[in-house]
N, C-alpha and C positions, 0 to 999 in steps of 0.2 A: 742309395745310389753310391757305387764304389768309384773312388777317384780313378782306378785303373780299369775303367769300363768304357765301352762304346757310348753308353747312355751319357756319361759325364762328358765325354769328348764332344758330344753334340749339345748338351745342356750349357756348358760353360761359354762357348762362343755366342750363343743366342742371348744369354743374360748379359754378357759383356757388351754386345752391340746395343741392346735395349738400354743399358745402363748409361753408356757414354754418348749415344747418338740419339736416343729417344727421351731420356729423362735428365740429361746433363744440365739443363737450365733450371731445374726445380729440385731443391734438396729433399723436400718431403716426398716427392715422387720417387727419387732415388732410394730413399729409405724404405718406402712402401714396396718398391720392386724388390729390394733385398728380403723383406719379410715374405712376400709371395714366393720368391725364388727359393728361399730357405725351407718353406713349408712343402714346396713341390719336391725339393731335394730329399727331405726327411720322409715325406709321405710316400715316396717312391718305394721305400722299404716296406712300410706298413702304415697306411693312412690313419688307422684307428688310434694310434698313439700320439697323433697330433693334438688330441684333446688334452693330454698330460702337459705338453709344452704350453698350450694356450692357458690352462688352468693355473699352472705355476707362474706364468707371466702375469696374469691378472692379479693373483694373490699378492705377489711381491711388489707389483706396481702400486697397489693401493696401501699395502703395509708401509712402503717407503713414504707415500704421501702422508699417511697417518702419523708416522714417526716425526716428520718434519713439523707437524702442527701440534704435537703432544709434548708437554713439559713434565707431566706427572710421571715419576719414575715407575710406579707400579703399572700404569697403563702402557708405558713404553715397553716394559718387559713382556706384557701380555701380547703386544703386537709383534715383538721379535719372536717370541715363542710360537706364535701363529705361523709365521714364516718357516721356522725350523721344523715344526711338527708336520706341516703340510709337505714340505720338500723331503725331509727325511722319512716321513711316513710312506710316501710313494716309493722312495728308494728301498726302504726296508721291506715293504710288501713284495715288490716285484723281484728284488734281488736276494732277499734273505729269509723269506717266509718258510720255504721248504727246509732250508738249512737248520733254522732254530727248531722247527717242528721235529725233524728227524733226530736231532741231538736231544731234544726234550724227551722223546719216546725212548731213546737209547739209555739216557740217564735213569729213567724210572725202571726200565727193564733190568738194569744192573742191580737194583735193589729189590727185584722180584715182583714189581708191580707192572702189570701189562696194560698199556693204554692203546685203545684203537682210535686212530686218527689217520686220515687219508691226505697225502700230499696233493697239492694242486698242480695242474698242468699250466704253469705260468710261463708266458713268453717274456723274456727280458727285453724291454724297450732299448733299442740301440742308443748309446750315448747318454743314458739317464744319469749316470754317475758324474758326467762332465757338466751338463747344463744345470744339474741340481746344485753343485758346488759353485758354479758361476753366479747363479741367482742368490744363493745364500750369502756370498761375499758382499753383494749389493746391500741387502738389508742389515747385515752386521756392521758394515762400514757406516751406514746411515745412523744406526743405533749408537755407534761410538762417536758420532758427529765428525766423522772424517770425510764425509761426502754428502753433498746436497742432492736430494732425490730429483729426478726429472719429472716434468709435467707433460712431456712429449711421449704419448703412449706408443706411437709408431717407432720412434727412436729406441725406446726401451725394448719393444718387441724385436727389433732388428738386432739389438745387443744380445738378447737371450738366444735367438735362433740363427745368428749369423752362420750361413751354411759352410763356409770353409773350415771352421773349427767346431761345428756343432756336435759331431758324434764321437770325436776322439781328441778334442783339445787342439791347441793349448787351452787350459782353463784360464779365461781372461778375468781381470778385475774391472769392475765398473769404473774405477778411478782412471784406468788407462784406455779402455776401449770406448765406453759410452760417450765421452766428450767428442770423439771422432765423428760421431753421427750428427753432431750439432753444426759441424763446420762444412763450409762449401768445399767440395773436392773437385779438383781439376786434374785432367789426365796428364801424367808425367811419363814421357817416353822412357827415360832412364830407369824409373822405378818399375815400369811394366817389364822392361827387358830383364831387369834383375829378378823380378818375380818369375818370369818364364825360365830363367836359368836355374832358379831354386826348385821349381816344379820339375824340370828335367832331371835334376839330381835326385829329387825325392822318388821319381818314377824308377830311376835306375836302382836305387836302394831297395825299393819294394819288389819290382818285377824281376830283376836279375839276381840280386842277393837274397832277399827274404824268401821269395817264392821257390827258388831252387833249393835253398837251405831247408825250407819247410818240408819239402818232399822227402829229403833224406832224414831229417830229424824225426819226422812222423813215422817213417819206416822203422827206425831203430828204437824209438821210445815205445811204439805200439807192439813191438816184438822183442823187448829187451831181454826176456829170459832165454832167448835163443843165441845171444851174442856174448862175446868175450868182453873183458874189461876195457881193452884197448878200443874196441868198436864202440862201446858205450861212451867212452871219452869223446870220440868223434861225433856221436849223436848230441852230446852236451855242447860241444863246440858249435855245431851247426845250428842248434837252437839258440845259442848265445848270439849269433849273427843274424839269425831269423828275426828274433824279437827286436833287435836294434835296427836292422834294416826296415822292418815292418813299421815300427812305431815312429822312429825318427824320419822315416820316409814319408809317412802320413803328415807329420808336423811340417816337414819341408814343403810338401804340396799345399798344405793349409796356409802356411805363411806366404808362400809365393802367390797363391790364388788371391788372398786378401790384398796383396800389394797391387794386383791387377786392378782392383777396384778403389785403390787410393788409401788403403788401411794398413797400419803397422800393428801386428800382433806379436806378443812376446815369444822370445826364443824358448824352445822347449828342450833342446839337447845341445851340449857343448863338447862333443867328442869324449864321452864318458869313459871309453875303454882305454884312453890314454891317461887315466887317473893314476896318481901315485899312492893313494890310500883310499879307504872306503868313504871317509868324510868328503874328499874331493869328488868321488864318484857320485855321491848323492847331491852335490852341488851342480853336477853336470847332466844327471839323468832325470828326465821328466820334471824339469825345473818348475813348471807351473804347479804341479801337485805338491812337490816338496816344499816350495815356498808357501803354498796355501796351508798346509798342515803346520808349518813353522809359525805363521802369523795368527792362525785362528785356533790352534790347539796347543802347540808346544809353548809358545810365549805366555798365553793365558794361564797354563799350568805352572808357570814359574820358570820355564826354560832351563838354563844352566845355573840359575841362582839357587841359593839355599844349601842344605846339607847334602852329603854324597848320596844318601839313600833317595832323596828327592830328585837328584839329577838322574840316577839310574832308573827310577820309576818313570820319569818323563820321557826318557829315551825309549824305554820299552813300550810305553803307551803309543808314542808317535809312530814307531816302526810297526807295531802289531796292527794298529788301526789302518796304517798305510797298506799293509798286507791284506787285511780284510776288505778294504775298499776295492781291491782288485777282484775279489770273487768270494762266493760263499763256499769255501772249502778249507779244510784244516791245512792243506798244503800251503796256501797263501799266508796263513797265520804263522806257520813255522818259518816260511821264507822271510817274513818280516822280522820275527824274533831272531833268526840267524843273523840278519843284517844288524840288528841291535847289538848282538854279541860282538860282531866285527867292529862296530863303532865305539863301543864302551871304552876299551883301553885308550883310544885316542882322546876321548873326552876327559877321562879321569886323569891323564897325564898332560892335559892341556896342549895336545898336539893336533887337534882337529882343524886348526886354521893355519897350519904351516905350509900347506900347498894350495895357495889361492891364485898363483900366477899360472901362466900357460907353460906346460912342460917344454924344456929346451927352447925357450923363446928366442928367436933370432938365430937359432942354430939348425944345422941339418940333422944332427943326431943327438939323443939324450946321453947323459953321462952314465957310466956303469951303474952307479947307485940309483939313478932315476930308472934305468932300464929294469933293474932287479925289483924295485918298488912297484913299478908298473906291472910287471909280470906276476908278482905275488897278488896284487890287487885284482888283476884279471882272473887269476886262478881261483881266488875266493869267490868272485862273482859267478864264474861258471859253475862251481859247486852249488851255490845258492839257487841258480836257475834250474837245477835239477828238480828241486821242490816245486818251483813255480810251474814247471811243465808236467810233472808227474800227475797220474790220475788220482792218486791218494797217497797217504803217508807210507803205507806198506810198499807201494810201487817205488816211491822215492828211496826208501831204505834198501830194498833189494837191488835197485839200480846202483846206488852208491856202494853197497857191499861188494858187488861184482867188480866195480871199478878198483876198489882197494884189495883185490885178490891177486893171486899170481898170474891170472889171465891178462892183467894189465900189460904184461911184458910180451904178449903174443902179437902176431902181426894182424892188424884189423882186416876183417873180411866179411862181406855181406853182398848180396845182389845189388848191383848198382854202383859198384866201386868206380867205374869209369866216369859216371856222372858226378860222383863225389869228388873225384880228382879235378875234373873241369871246374866244379864249383869252388874248390879250394883255391884254384888259380885265380878265379874271378874275385874271390874274397881277398886274396893277397894284393891284387892290383887295387882293389877298393881301399884297403887299409893304407896303401902307399899314397894314394890320392888324398885320403882323409888326413894323413900325417902331413903332407905338403901344405894342405889348406887349413890346418888346425888353428891358426891365429885369426881366421875369419869367421863370420857368422855361419857359413856353411862351406863345404870343402872346395867348390869350384866358383865361389863368389868372385874371386879376383884371378883365378887361374887362367892364364893366357891373355889377360887384358893388355899386357905390354907387348904382345907379339902382333904381327900383321893380321888384318881382318881375315884374309882368306884362310890362314892357318888356324885362327881361332874358330871360325865357322866349320872348318874341317874337323876340329876337335868335338864340337857340339854334334855335328852329323855323325861323327864316329860313335858317340854315346847312343844316339838314336839307333844306329845299325846294331850296336851291341845289345840294346834292349830287345830289338826284334829278332835277333839271332839267338840269344841266349835266354829269352824269357822262360820263366818256369810256369808250371800249371797254375792258373789263376786261383789265388787264395784270398779269403776274406781277411781284412785287417784284424790282427789279433785283439786289439783293444776295443773293437766293436762289442765284444762280450763283456766288457767292463763298464 
């Protein structure tokens, strides 16, 4: 079920009414309603894959209980690896089976050995990368004795399948989200209004910015050999705002929806395109995934401790694995490696933590130095996104080769320039609002709260009118494929 669909517009009010008016006096009933609603939400796409969530939930629930009762180190490791192998086994099969098979065949063909093996027509379950990592963090934290496992199977099932963030995050930790299912929840008007405000902004990002940018980016990327370097730059820019509007828009809707039901889930984006270096960008982009890899991969590998070669190794591992997490394609691996190359000089010079504050905090405009740093970081990010969007390495290489040719200095031209200009104006307005609200959790969190109520409501209705006036063709959320 898509957030930007009529189905969800009907589904959400029904669940909200049942939750607060039907089950509000019984915590277990509320949690059970969340489980049932989440399974309906997920099963709306393909009910067959509900079995994967159920199986993963059951395995990790009992592994968690087993770890709490077991003191023998060897048996504890067996339990932990049971969870890891089950979860990563499902993920590996559905997401990476054909990738590894095709590359295995190619590798042997290179040495003159022909192998006959057929790829499988595997459907990738929506959100499998997200809920797999969420349940893995639960068992790993219990194994490390950082968290006490729950005996409440309904609460645990609700944690695993919580529909606002089930299919595209944020990837929640059990230490943060699971305890919220134990506590009695009361309706708070101010929290609900704040949630609706964030949902509204998320819908604007998705429907107006991402979907319009997607139409243009798809046209240019899918026919890139027909266009000049300047036009390809436009295509890369539109994809840059498509993926941000799409993914951060989803996160905003997820966080806002969770707030309607009395839950606080972690922030996933913190205005990443205003970053002054790549290290800051990765502290602000897909925060739940970046911190997951930091805590469960980078730090166990040694982090930034040890000799220089170990630091370099760890950086490449975490970025390449992050790239591979996004998809079974060499383009994602190169995208991850490229970001590692961007990041390395900052780490080796101990400058990866110099920009931890908010850019131009308390000021209207950045300094010239900040503006230059922000522009360079944004430019490097746009170039890296070309690999993320390209069909294959060859496509990315030809795309970038044309950008860095003399045709870069020509006037961009393609069918749909009028639509592109309107979308650029909308993106400019969007960036201005994001800049004004960059010190908040989301851009319009506090925008207009100090002005009169009629003007404030006029602003919100204005966003609704813009959504319906300038909505792009409906697109599935990009991160559903990951």
